[in-house]
C-alpha positions in Angstrom: -24.8 -7.2 -30.4 -22.4 -4.9 -28.6 -23.3 -2.4 -25.9 -22.5 1.0 -27.4 -21.2 4.0 -25.6 -22.6 7.5 -26.1 -19.8 8.5 -28.6 -20.3 5.3 -30.6 -23.8 6.2 -31.8 -22.8 6.6 -35.5 -21.1 3.2 -35.3 -24.1 1.7 -33.7 -26.3 3.0 -36.5 -24.1 1.4 -39.2 -24.0 -1.9 -37.3 -27.8 -1.8 -37.1 -28.1 -1.3 -40.8 -25.7 -4.2 -41.5 -27.6 -6.5 -39.2 -30.9 -5.5 -40.9 -29.5 -6.2 -44.4 -28.2 -9.6 -43.3 -31.6 -10.5 -41.9 -33.2 -9.5 -45.2 -30.7 -11.5 -47.2 -31.3 -14.6 -45.1 -35.1 -14.5 -45.6 -35.2 -14.1 -49.4 -33.3 -14.2 -52.7 -31.9 -10.7 -52.3 -28.2 -10.4 -53.0 -27.0 -7.9 -50.4 -23.4 -9.1 -50.1 -22.0 -6.0 -51.9 -23.9 -3.5 -49.9 -23.0 -5.3 -46.6 -19.3 -5.3 -47.6 -19.5 -1.5 -48.4 -21.2 -0.7 -45.1 -18.7 -3.0 -43.2 -15.8 -1.1 -44.7 -17.4 2.2 -43.8 -18.0 1.1 -40.3 -14.5 -0.1 -39.8 -13.1 3.2 -41.1 -15.4 5.1 -38.7 -14.4 2.8 -35.8 -10.7 3.4 -36.6 -11.2 7.2 -36.8 -13.2 7.3 -33.6 -10.7 5.2 -31.5 -7.7 7.0 -32.9 -8.7 10.3 -31.2 -10.5 9.3 -28.0 -10.5 11.9 -25.3 -9.5 11.0 -21.7 -13.2 10.9 -20.7 -14.0 8.6 -23.6 -11.1 6.4 -22.6 -12.6 6.2 -19.1 -15.9 5.1 -20.6 -14.2 2.4 -22.6 -12.2 1.3 -19.5 -15.5 0.9 -17.7 -17.4 -0.9 -20.5 -19.6 -3.6 -19.1 -18.4 -6.2 -21.7 -14.7 -5.5 -21.2 -12.8 -8.6 -20.0 -12.6 -8.9 -16.3 -9.9 -10.4 -14.0 -11.5 -13.8 -13.9 -11.8 -13.8 -17.7 -8.1 -13.3 -18.0 -7.4 -15.9 -15.4 -9.6 -18.5 -17.0 -8.1 -17.8 -20.4 -4.4 -17.4 -19.6 -3.8 -19.4 -16.4 -3.7 -23.2 -16.6 -4.6 -25.4 -13.6 -5.7 -22.4 -11.6 -6.2 -23.2 -8.0 -8.1 -20.4 -6.1 -7.0 -19.5 -2.6 -9.4 -17.7 -0.2 -9.4 -15.7 2.9 -7.1 -13.4 4.8 -6.8 -15.8 7.8 -8.0 -13.0 10.1 -11.5 -11.8 9.3 -13.1 -13.0 6.0 -12.8 -13.8 2.3 -13.3 -10.6 0.3 -14.8 -11.5 -3.1 -13.5 -8.2 -4.7 -10.0 -9.8 -4.7 -9.5 -13.1 -6.4 -6.2 -15.0 -6.4 -4.5 -18.3 -6.6 -1.8 -20.5 -8.1 -1.5 -21.6 -11.7 0.7 -21.7 -14.8 1.1 -19.0 -17.4 2.3 -20.8 -20.6 4.3 -23.3 -18.4 5.6 -20.8 -15.8 4.2 -21.3 -12.3 2.8 -18.0 -10.9 0.7 -16.5 -8.2 -2.0 -14.4 -9.8 -4.1 -11.8 -7.9 -6.9 -9.7 -9.4 -9.6 -7.3 -8.7 -12.9 -8.6 -10.0 -15.8 -6.3 -10.8 -18.3 -8.9 -11.9 -20.3 -9.1 -15.1 -24.0 -9.1 -14.3 -26.0 -7.6 -11.4 -25.6 -10.7 -9.2 -21.9 -11.1 -9.7 -21.2 -7.3 -9.3 -22.9 -7.3 -5.9 -21.0 -10.4 -4.9 -17.7 -8.9 -5.9 -18.7 -5.5 -4.5 -18.2 -3.9 -7.9 -14.4 -4.5 -7.6 -14.0 -2.3 -4.5 -11.9 -4.3 -2.0 -12.4 -4.1 1.8 -9.4 -4.3 4.2 -9.6 -8.1 4.3 -9.2 -8.1 0.5 -5.9 -6.4 0.7 -4.9 -8.6 3.6 -5.7 -11.6 1.4 -3.6 -10.2 -1.4 -0.7 -9.7 1.1 -1.0 -13.3 2.3 -0.8 -14.6 -1.2 2.1 -12.4 -2.1 4.0 -13.6 0.9 3.2 -17.2 0.0 4.6 -16.6 -3.5 7.7 -15.1 -2.0 8.2 -18.1 0.2 7.9 -20.5 -2.7 9.9 -18.3 -5.2 6.9 -17.8 -7.5 6.6 -14.6 -9.6 3.4 -12.6 -8.9 1.0 -11.2 -11.5 -1.6 -8.7 -10.4 -4.6 -7.6 -12.5 -5.9 -4.2 -11.5 -9.5 -3.2 -12.2 -11.1 -1.1 -9.5 -12.9 2.3 -9.1 -11.1 2.4 -5.8 -11.0 0.8 -2.3 -14.4 0.4 -0.7 -15.3 3.7 1.2 -17.9 2.2 3.6 -17.9 2.8 7.3 -17.1 -0.9 8.1 -14.0 -0.7 5.9 -12.7 2.3 7.8 -13.5 0.5 11.1 -11.4 -2.5 10.0 -8.4 -0.3 9.0 -8.8 0.4 5.2 -5.9 2.9 5.0 -3.6 0.7 7.0 -4.4 -2.4 4.9 -3.6 -0.4 1.7 -0.4 0.9 3.1 0.7 -2.6 4.2 -0.2 -4.0 0.8 2.0 -1.4 -0.9 4.8 -2.2 1.6 4.4 -5.9 0.9 4.7 -5.3 -2.9 7.9 -3.4 -2.4 9.4 -6.0 -0.1 9.0 -9.0 -2.3 12.1 -10.8 -3.6 10.3 -12.3 -6.5 9.2 -10.5 -9.7 5.9 -8.6 -9.5 4.2 -7.8 -12.8 1.2 -5.5 -12.5 -1.4 -4.9 -15.3 -4.1 -2.3 -15.3 -6.8 -4.1 -17.3 -9.6 -1.5 -16.8 -9.8 1.1 -14.1 -6.9 1.8 -11.9 -8.4 3.9 -9.1 -6.4 5.6 -6.4 -4.9 3.7 -3.5 -7.2 0.8 -4.3 -5.0 0.2 -7.4 -1.5 1.1 -6.2 -2.0 -1.4 -3.4 -1.5 -4.1 -6.0 0.4 -2.2 -8.7 3.7 -1.4 -7.0 5.5 -3.8 -9.3 8.8 -4.3 -11.1 6.9 -3.8 -14.3 3.6 -1.9 -14.5 1.8 -2.1 -17.8 -1.6 -0.9 -19.0 -4.1 -2.2 -21.6 -4.4 0.4 -24.4 -7.8 1.8 -23.3 -7.3 1.4 -19.5 -7.1 4.4 -17.2 -5.0 4.8 -14.0 -5.4 7.8 -11.7 -5.1 9.2 -8.2 -8.9 9.7 -8.1 -11.9 9.1 -10.4 -12.8 12.0 -12.8 -16.2 12.3 -11.0 -14.4 12.4 -7.6 -12.0 15.0 -8.7 -14.8 17.2 -10.2 -16.8 16.9 -7.0 -13.9 18.3 -5.0 -12.7 21.0 -7.4 -16.0 22.2 -8.8 -18.5 20.7 -6.3 -20.2 19.0 -9.2 -19.6 15.6 -10.9 -20.8 17.2 -14.1 -17.3 18.5 -14.7 -15.9 15.0 -14.9 -14.9 15.4 -18.6 -12.7 18.4 -17.7 -11.3 16.6 -14.7 -10.4 13.5 -16.9 -8.3 15.8 -19.2 -6.5 17.3 -16.2 -5.7 14.0 -14.5 -3.5 12.6 -17.3 -5.0 9.2 -16.7 -4.6 7.5 -20.1 -2.0 4.9 -20.9 -0.2 7.2 -23.4 0.1 10.0 -20.8 1.3 7.7 -18.1 3.9 6.0 -20.4 5.1 9.5 -21.3 5.4 10.4 -17.6 7.2 7.1 -17.0 4.7 6.0 -14.4 4.1 2.8 -16.4 6.5 0.7 -18.4 4.5 -0.5 -21.4 1.2 -0.4 -23.2 -0.5 -3.6 -24.4 -2.5 -3.0 -27.6 -6.2 -3.8 -27.9 -8.2 -4.8 -30.9 -9.9 -2.1 -33.0 -12.8 -0.7 -30.9 -11.5 -1.9 -27.6 -11.0 -5.2 -25.7 -14.8 -5.7 -25.4 -15.1 -6.2 -29.1 -12.6 -9.1 -29.4 -11.9 -10.3 -25.9 -9.9 -13.3 -26.9 -7.6 -11.2 -29.0 -7.0 -8.8 -26.2 -6.4 -11.5 -23.7 -3.9 -13.3 -26.0 -2.0 -10.0 -26.4 -1.7 -9.6 -22.7 -0.6 -13.2 -22.4 2.3 -12.5 -24.9 3.3 -9.4 -23.0 3.3 -11.2 -19.6 5.3 -14.1 -21.0 7.9 -11.7 -22.2 8.1 -9.8 -19.0 8.4 -13.0 -16.9 11.2 -14.2 -19.0 13.0 -10.9 -18.7 12.9 -11.1 -14.9 13.7 -14.9 -14.6 17.0 -15.7 -13.0 17.6 -12.3 -11.3 18.7 -12.6 -7.7 15.9 -11.8 -5.2 17.7 -8.9 -3.6 18.3 -7.3 -7.0 14.6 -7.8 -7.9 13.6 -6.0 -4.7 16.1 -3.2 -5.1 15.2 -2.5 -8.7 11.5 -2.3 -7.8 12.2 0.2 -5.0 14.5 2.3 -7.2 11.8 2.4 -9.9 9.4 4.2 -7.6 12.0 6.4 -6.0 12.9 7.7 -9.5 9.3 8.7 -10.0 9.6 10.9 -6.9 12.8 12.5 -8.2 11.2 13.3 -11.5 8.4 15.0 -9.8 10.8 17.2 -7.8 12.9 18.1 -10.9 
């Protein structure tokens, strides 16, 4: 049974009726196939209508859905012979950042992701996907290693933002994020970045300064969370829905603004309904992007990446 969001209540009611009918049919001689088929069609129609007109705030809720595939799910499904690498070689191993070597459909890659965790225990272990400075320094170490061995880098972005705690500030959070962005822009190998869920502020851009930046259809990517924006502008998180509209954080908005390069489609009802389908779609997209950047000289790869972000600034000034 799915976990339903607030705006999915009518869908939840229909799914409940279908489950109830199926249970009745399995315990007796009742022929309920026709009624189940009718309700199934009605539910799919309602699901299609609902997801065709999601508001930015509803998209944010979908991006945060607890059953949505996480970075480790994508790695386990798409990356063969994955060998995890740990630690920043300076302070600690931050569990909010996972990374290592592997192969995506035969292509050797370095993959780095922000992991939120799935249940209470794993969420606490991964700090709810909020990296500390040592997490970004681990990411930098892995990116430099990939550069040394001429391996393309894939980053999977899914974070509400960098960890805002006192100890993170004491260990140089802002500097670590800035250095991570600098490292991304300095690589001579292709860097493909994917926003798979939440792309929150500097915590996201630290891993998303790539040659190609793509978003899953129902992911969000913004300079601040809607709640954070609302608390600053209106002194109340209750205005988060209005803030989400103003932030232009959906994949469609960001593609139109040329902040991202492509959108990867999700199954009807979001990636959490059919995770395997969503992950396969991303695998196809990544395979195509890696092929497109294969064989390009390192200096050109770096120059194109830098030009891409400089162009965004020019558009903003125009």
